[in-house]
SEDREN-601119 format. One record per atom (N, C-alpha, C, O): x, y, z. Coordinates in steps of 0.1 Angstrom, whole numbers, m for minus. Example, Ala and Ser with C-alpha at 12.3 -4.5 7.8 and 13.67 -1.06 7.14 Angstrom:
+-------+-------+-------+
|    xx |    yy |    zz |
+-------+-------+-------+
|   132 |   m57 |    78 |
|   123 |   m45 |    78 |
|   132 |   m33 |    78 |
|   142 |   m33 |    85 |
|   128 |   m22 |    71 |
|   137 |   m11 |    71 |
|   129 |     0 |    79 |
|   134 |    11 |    80 |
+-------+-------+-------+
END
This chain:
+-------+-------+-------+
|    xx |    yy |    zz |
+-------+-------+-------+
|     8 |   m12 |     0 |
|     0 |     0 |     0 |
|     9 |    13 |     0 |
|     5 |    23 |    m6 |
|    20 |    12 |     7 |
|    29 |    24 |     7 |
|    34 |    28 |    m7 |
|    37 |    40 |    m9 |
|    35 |    18 |   m16 |
|    40 |    21 |   m29 |
|    30 |    30 |   m37 |
|    34 |    36 |   m47 |
|    17 |    30 |   m33 |
|     7 |    38 |   m40 |
|     6 |    52 |   m36 |
|     0 |    61 |   m42 |
|    13 |    56 |   m25 |
|    12 |    69 |   m19 |
|    21 |    79 |   m26 |
|    33 |    76 |   m29 |
|    16 |    90 |   m30 |
|    23 |   101 |   m37 |
|    26 |   112 |   m27 |
|    17 |   115 |   m19 |
|    37 |   119 |   m29 |
|    40 |   131 |   m22 |
|    34 |   143 |   m28 |
|    27 |   142 |   m38 |
|    37 |   155 |   m23 |
|    31 |   168 |   m28 |
|    35 |   170 |   m42 |
|    28 |   178 |   m49 |
|    46 |   164 |   m47 |
|    51 |   166 |   m60 |
|    46 |   156 |   m70 |
|    50 |   155 |   m81 |
|    36 |   147 |   m65 |
|    30 |   136 |   m73 |
|    40 |   126 |   m77 |
|    38 |   118 |   m86 |
|    52 |   125 |   m70 |
|    61 |   114 |   m72 |
|    60 |   104 |   m61 |
|    55 |   108 |   m50 |
|    64 |    92 |   m63 |
|    63 |    82 |   m52 |
|    69 |    87 |   m39 |
|    80 |    93 |   m39 |
|    62 |    84 |   m28 |
|    66 |    89 |   m15 |
|    79 |    83 |   m10 |
|    80 |    70 |   m11 |
|    88 |    91 |    m4 |
|    99 |    86 |     2 |
|    98 |    90 |    17 |
|    98 |   102 |    20 |
|    96 |    80 |    26 |
|    95 |    83 |    40 |
|   108 |    88 |    46 |
|   118 |    82 |    44 |
|   108 |   100 |    52 |
|   120 |   106 |    58 |
|   124 |   100 |    71 |
|   135 |   100 |    75 |
|   114 |    94 |    79 |
|   117 |    88 |    92 |
|   110 |    75 |    93 |
|   100 |    72 |    87 |
|   115 |    67 |   102 |
|   109 |    54 |   105 |
|    96 |    56 |   112 |
|    87 |    48 |   110 |
|    94 |    66 |   120 |
|    82 |    69 |   127 |
|    71 |    71 |   117 |
|    60 |    66 |   119 |
|    73 |    79 |   107 |
|    63 |    82 |    97 |
|    59 |    69 |    89 |
|    47 |    67 |    87 |
|    69 |    61 |    86 |
|    67 |    49 |    79 |
|    58 |    39 |    87 |
|    49 |    33 |    82 |
|    62 |    38 |   100 |
|    54 |    29 |   109 |
|    40 |    34 |   111 |
|    30 |    26 |   111 |
|    38 |    48 |   112 |
|    25 |    53 |   113 |
|    16 |    50 |   100 |
|     5 |    47 |   101 |
|    23 |    52 |    89 |
|    15 |    49 |    76 |
|    12 |    34 |    75 |
|     1 |    31 |    71 |
|    22 |    26 |    79 |
|    19 |    11 |    78 |
|     8 |     7 |    87 |
|    m1 |    m1 |    84 |
|     7 |    13 |    99 |
|    m3 |    10 |   109 |
|   m17 |    14 |   103 |
|   m26 |     7 |   103 |
|   m17 |    27 |    98 |
|   m30 |    32 |    92 |
|   m34 |    23 |    81 |
|   m46 |    19 |    80 |
|   m25 |    19 |    72 |
|   m28 |    11 |    61 |
|   m33 |    m3 |    65 |
|   m42 |    m9 |    58 |
|   m28 |    m8 |    76 |
|   m33 |   m21 |    81 |
|   m47 |   m20 |    86 |
|   m54 |   m31 |    87 |
|   m52 |    m8 |    88 |
|   m66 |    m6 |    93 |
|   m76 |    m4 |    82 |
|   m88 |    m3 |    84 |
|   m71 |    m2 |    70 |
|   m79 |     0 |    58 |
|   m84 |   m14 |    54 |
|   m76 |   m23 |    52 |
|   m97 |   m16 |    53 |
|  m102 |   m29 |    49 |
|  m113 |   m28 |    38 |
|  m121 |   m19 |    39 |
|  m111 |   m36 |    28 |
|  m121 |   m37 |    17 |
|  m123 |   m23 |    11 |
|  m134 |   m19 |     7 |
|  m112 |   m16 |     9 |
|  m112 |    m3 |     2 |
|  m118 |     8 |    11 |
|  m121 |    19 |     6 |
|  m121 |     5 |    24 |
|  m127 |    15 |    33 |
|  m116 |    21 |    42 |
|  m107 |    15 |    46 |
|  m117 |    35 |    44 |
|  m108 |    41 |    53 |
|  m111 |    37 |    67 |
|  m122 |    33 |    70 |
|  m101 |    37 |    76 |
|  m103 |    33 |    90 |
|  m111 |    44 |    97 |
|  m110 |    55 |    94 |
|  m120 |    39 |   106 |
|  m127 |    49 |   114 |
|  m118 |    51 |   127 |
|  m108 |    44 |   129 |
|  m122 |    61 |   135 |
|  m115 |    64 |   147 |
|  m115 |    51 |   156 |
|  m106 |    49 |   164 |
|  m126 |    44 |   155 |
|  m128 |    32 |   164 |
|  m118 |    21 |   160 |
|  m115 |    11 |   167 |
|  m113 |    21 |   147 |
|  m103 |    11 |   143 |
|   m89 |    14 |   148 |
|   m81 |     5 |   148 |
|   m87 |    26 |   152 |
|   m73 |    30 |   157 |
|   m73 |    28 |   172 |
|   m80 |    33 |   180 |
|   m63 |    19 |   176 |
|   m62 |    16 |   190 |
|   m48 |    21 |   195 |
|   m38 |    16 |   192 |
|   m49 |    31 |   204 |
|   m36 |    37 |   209 |
|   m27 |    27 |   215 |
|   m15 |    28 |   215 |
|   m33 |    16 |   221 |
|   m24 |     6 |   228 |
|   m16 |    m2 |   217 |
|    m5 |    m7 |   221 |
|   m20 |    m2 |   205 |
|   m13 |    m9 |   194 |
|    m1 |     0 |   189 |
|     8 |    m5 |   183 |
|    m2 |    13 |   192 |
|     8 |    22 |   186 |
|    14 |    30 |   198 |
|    17 |    42 |   196 |
|    16 |    24 |   209 |
|    21 |    32 |   221 |
|    34 |    40 |   218 |
|    35 |    51 |   222 |
|    43 |    34 |   210 |
|    56 |    41 |   207 |
|    54 |    52 |   197 |
|    62 |    62 |   197 |
|    43 |    52 |   190 |
|    40 |    63 |   180 |
|    32 |    74 |   186 |
|    32 |    85 |   181 |
|    25 |    71 |   197 |
|    16 |    81 |   203 |
|    22 |    95 |   205 |
|    15 |   105 |   204 |
|    34 |    96 |   210 |
|    40 |   110 |   212 |
|    40 |   118 |   199 |
|    41 |   130 |   199 |
|    40 |   111 |   187 |
|    41 |   118 |   174 |
|    27 |   119 |   167 |
|    27 |   124 |   156 |
|    17 |   116 |   174 |
|     3 |   116 |   168 |
|    m5 |   127 |   173 |
|    m5 |   131 |   185 |
|   m12 |   133 |   163 |
|   m23 |   143 |   167 |
|   m35 |   138 |   160 |
|   m36 |   134 |   149 |
|   m46 |   138 |   168 |
|   m59 |   134 |   163 |
|   m66 |   147 |   159 |
|   m66 |   157 |   167 |
|   m72 |   148 |   147 |
|   m79 |   159 |   143 |
|   m93 |   156 |   139 |
|   m95 |   147 |   130 |
|  m102 |   162 |   145 |
|  m117 |   160 |   142 |
|  m121 |   171 |   132 |
|  m115 |   181 |   131 |
|  m131 |   168 |   124 |
|  m136 |   177 |   114 |
|  m151 |   181 |   117 |
|  m159 |   173 |   121 |
|  m153 |   194 |   116 |
|  m167 |   199 |   117 |
|  m170 |   205 |   103 |
|  m162 |   213 |    98 |
|  m180 |   200 |    97 |
|  m184 |   204 |    83 |
|  m193 |   217 |    82 |
|  m192 |   224 |    73 |
|  m201 |   219 |    92 |
|  m211 |   229 |    92 |
|  m209 |   238 |   104 |
|  m205 |   233 |   115 |
|  m212 |   251 |   104 |
|  m217 |   259 |    92 |
|  m205 |   261 |    82 |
|  m208 |   263 |    70 |
|  m193 |   261 |    87 |
|  m181 |   261 |    78 |
|  m171 |   251 |    83 |
|  m170 |   249 |    95 |
|  m163 |   245 |    74 |
|  m154 |   235 |    78 |
|  m143 |   241 |    88 |
|  m138 |   252 |    86 |
|  m141 |   233 |    98 |
|  m131 |   236 |   108 |
|  m125 |   223 |   114 |
|  m132 |   213 |   112 |
|  m114 |   224 |   120 |
|  m107 |   212 |   125 |
|  m104 |   214 |   139 |
|  m101 |   225 |   144 |
|  m104 |   203 |   147 |
|  m103 |   204 |   162 |
|   m92 |   193 |   166 |
|   m92 |   182 |   161 |
|   m84 |   197 |   176 |
|   m74 |   188 |   181 |
|   m79 |   182 |   195 |
|   m78 |   189 |   205 |
|   m85 |   171 |   195 |
|   m89 |   165 |   208 |
|   m76 |   160 |   215 |
|   m76 |   159 |   227 |
|   m65 |   157 |   207 |
|   m53 |   152 |   213 |
|   m41 |   155 |   204 |
|   m42 |   154 |   192 |
|   m30 |   159 |   211 |
|   m17 |   161 |   204 |
|    m7 |   154 |   213 |
|    m7 |   155 |   225 |
|     1 |   146 |   206 |
|    12 |   138 |   213 |
|    22 |   147 |   219 |
|    24 |   159 |   215 |
|    30 |   142 |   229 |
|    39 |   150 |   236 |
|    51 |   155 |   227 |
|    55 |   167 |   229 |
|    55 |   148 |   217 |
|    65 |   152 |   208 |
|    60 |   164 |   200 |
|    68 |   174 |   197 |
|    48 |   164 |   196 |
|    42 |   175 |   188 |
|    41 |   188 |   197 |
|    44 |   199 |   192 |
|    37 |   186 |   209 |
|    35 |   197 |   218 |
|    48 |   204 |   221 |
|    49 |   216 |   222 |
|    59 |   196 |   222 |
|    72 |   202 |   225 |
|    78 |   210 |   214 |
|    85 |   219 |   216 |
|    75 |   207 |   201 |
|    81 |   214 |   190 |
|    76 |   228 |   189 |
|    85 |   237 |   189 |
|    63 |   231 |   189 |
|    60 |   245 |   188 |
|    59 |   252 |   202 |
|    55 |   263 |   203 |
|    62 |   244 |   212 |
|    61 |   249 |   226 |
|    47 |   254 |   229 |
|    45 |   264 |   236 |
|    37 |   247 |   224 |
|    23 |   251 |   226 |
|    15 |   239 |   225 |
|    16 |   231 |   215 |
|     6 |   237 |   234 |
|    m4 |   226 |   233 |
|   m17 |   231 |   228 |
|   m24 |   239 |   235 |
|   m21 |   226 |   217 |
|   m34 |   231 |   211 |
|   m45 |   220 |   213 |
|   m55 |   221 |   207 |
|   m42 |   211 |   222 |
|   m53 |   201 |   225 |
|   m65 |   208 |   229 |
|   m65 |   217 |   238 |
|   m76 |   204 |   224 |
|   m89 |   209 |   227 |
|   m93 |   222 |   219 |
|  m104 |   227 |   221 |
|   m84 |   227 |   211 |
|   m87 |   239 |   203 |
|   m91 |   236 |   189 |
|   m87 |   225 |   183 |
|   m98 |   245 |   183 |
|  m101 |   245 |   169 |
|   m91 |   253 |   161 |
|   m85 |   262 |   166 |
|   m88 |   249 |   148 |
|   m79 |   256 |   140 |
|   m82 |   271 |   140 |
|   m74 |   280 |   140 |
|   m95 |   274 |   139 |
|  m100 |   288 |   138 |
|   m96 |   296 |   150 |
|   m97 |   308 |   150 |
|   m92 |   290 |   161 |
|   m88 |   296 |   174 |
|   m73 |   299 |   174 |
|   m68 |   305 |   183 |
|   m66 |   293 |   165 |
|   m51 |   293 |   165 |
|   m46 |   302 |   154 |
|   m48 |   298 |   142 |
|   m41 |   313 |   157 |
|   m37 |   323 |   147 |
|   m29 |   317 |   135 |
|   m32 |   321 |   123 |
|   m19 |   309 |   137 |
|   m11 |   304 |   126 |
|   m17 |   291 |   120 |
|   m11 |   285 |   112 |
|   m30 |   288 |   123 |
|   m37 |   277 |   116 |
|   m50 |   281 |   111 |
|   m58 |   272 |   106 |
|   m54 |   293 |   111 |
|   m66 |   298 |   105 |
|   m65 |   298 |    90 |
|   m54 |   297 |    84 |
|   m77 |   299 |    83 |
|   m77 |   301 |    69 |
|   m69 |   313 |    65 |
|   m70 |   323 |    72 |
|   m60 |   313 |    56 |
|   m57 |   303 |    45 |
|   m44 |   295 |    48 |
|   m38 |   291 |    39 |
|   m41 |   293 |    60 |
|   m28 |   286 |    64 |
|   m27 |   272 |    57 |
|   m37 |   265 |    55 |
|   m15 |   268 |    55 |
|   m12 |   255 |    48 |
|   m18 |   243 |    55 |
|   m23 |   234 |    49 |
|   m16 |   243 |    68 |
|   m21 |   231 |    76 |
|   m36 |   229 |    73 |
|   m41 |   218 |    72 |
|   m44 |   240 |    73 |
|   m58 |   239 |    71 |
|   m61 |   234 |    56 |
|   m69 |   226 |    54 |
|   m53 |   239 |    47 |
|   m55 |   235 |    33 |
|   m52 |   220 |    31 |
|   m58 |   213 |    24 |
|   m41 |   216 |    38 |
|   m38 |   201 |    37 |
|   m49 |   193 |    43 |
|   m52 |   183 |    37 |
|   m55 |   197 |    54 |
|   m66 |   189 |    60 |
|   m78 |   189 |    51 |
|   m84 |   178 |    49 |
|   m81 |   200 |    44 |
|   m92 |   200 |    35 |
|   m89 |   191 |    23 |
|   m98 |   184 |    19 |
|   m77 |   191 |    18 |
|   m73 |   182 |     7 |
|   m75 |   167 |    11 |
|   m80 |   159 |     3 |
|   m71 |   164 |    23 |
|   m73 |   150 |    28 |
|   m88 |   146 |    29 |
|   m91 |   135 |    25 |
|   m96 |   155 |    34 |
|  m110 |   153 |    35 |
|  m116 |   151 |    21 |
|  m124 |   142 |    19 |
|  m112 |   160 |    12 |
|  m118 |   159 |    m2 |
|  m113 |   147 |   m10 |
|  m121 |   141 |   m17 |
|  m101 |   143 |    m8 |
|   m95 |   132 |   m16 |
|   m96 |   118 |    m9 |
|   m96 |   108 |   m16 |
|   m98 |   119 |     4 |
|   m98 |   107 |    12 |
|   m86 |    98 |    10 |
|   m86 |    86 |    11 |
|   m75 |   106 |     8 |
|   m61 |   100 |     6 |
|   m52 |   105 |    16 |
|   m53 |   117 |    20 |
|   m42 |    98 |    21 |
|   m32 |   103 |    30 |
|   m23 |   114 |    23 |
|   m23 |   114 |    10 |
|   m17 |   122 |    30 |
|    m9 |   133 |    25 |
|     4 |   134 |    34 |
|     3 |   134 |    46 |
|    15 |   135 |    27 |
|    28 |   138 |    34 |
|    34 |   149 |    27 |
|    38 |   148 |    15 |
|    37 |   160 |    35 |
|    43 |   172 |    29 |
|    54 |   177 |    39 |
|    53 |   175 |    51 |
|    64 |   184 |    34 |
|    74 |   191 |    42 |
|    70 |   205 |    40 |
|    71 |   211 |    30 |
|    67 |   211 |    52 |
|    61 |   225 |    51 |
|    68 |   234 |    61 |
|    74 |   230 |    71 |
|    67 |   247 |    58 |
|    73 |   257 |    68 |
|    66 |   255 |    82 |
|    54 |   251 |    82 |
|    73 |   257 |    92 |
|    68 |   254 |   106 |
|    69 |   266 |   115 |
|    79 |   274 |   114 |
|    59 |   268 |   123 |
|    59 |   279 |   133 |
|    65 |   273 |   145 |
|    60 |   263 |   150 |
|    76 |   278 |   150 |
|    83 |   273 |   162 |
|    98 |   272 |   160 |
|   103 |   278 |   150 |
|   105 |   264 |   168 |
|   119 |   264 |   167 |
|   125 |   256 |   155 |
|   136 |   258 |   151 |
|   116 |   248 |   148 |
|   120 |   242 |   136 |
|   116 |   250 |   124 |
|   105 |   256 |   124 |
|   124 |   251 |   114 |
|   120 |   259 |   102 |
|   111 |   252 |    93 |
|   104 |   258 |    85 |
|   112 |   238 |    93 |
|   103 |   230 |    84 |
|    99 |   218 |    92 |
|   106 |   214 |   102 |
|    88 |   212 |    88 |
|    83 |   200 |    95 |
|    76 |   191 |    86 |
|    69 |   196 |    76 |
|    77 |   178 |    88 |
|    69 |   169 |    80 |
|    55 |   169 |    85 |
|    53 |   168 |    98 |
|    45 |   170 |    77 |
|    31 |   169 |    80 |
|    26 |   156 |    75 |
|    27 |   154 |    62 |
|    20 |   147 |    83 |
|    15 |   135 |    79 |
|     0 |   134 |    82 |
|    m3 |   136 |    94 |
|    m8 |   133 |    72 |
|   m23 |   133 |    74 |
|   m28 |   120 |    69 |
|   m27 |   118 |    57 |
|   m34 |   112 |    77 |
|   m40 |   100 |    73 |
|   m55 |   101 |    76 |
|   m59 |   102 |    88 |
|   m64 |   100 |    66 |
|   m78 |   101 |    69 |
|   m84 |    89 |    76 |
|   m80 |    78 |    74 |
|   m94 |    92 |    84 |
|  m101 |    81 |    91 |
|  m116 |    84 |    91 |
|  m124 |    77 |    96 |
+-------+-------+-------+
END
């Protein structure tokens, strides 16, 4: 399944870290019969070592699309030095429309396909890999 995934340049994806590859492989193992995994298919106990690198993002479609972080892993929280758990993108200045992270989430919702991009980052890192796996 990893061979089918394309990067932002529409070339076959090259995973930059083992963590991203393991996350993608786990997500792919939860896809069944051409169906995307649901949140109920994802078991944090099965991916304990990955959880520090995981952010769960919920989608609200109405009245306008917005995204919510019910959970952000400790590794994610440490990078921007800010915990956005419990917040909506529309409440976070660097994630409001038309920011790239929001555009990426919309693309994943519309295409129902995973997305991996290397993007400018707010915080101590100048760039960051963004991995979005739809559920």
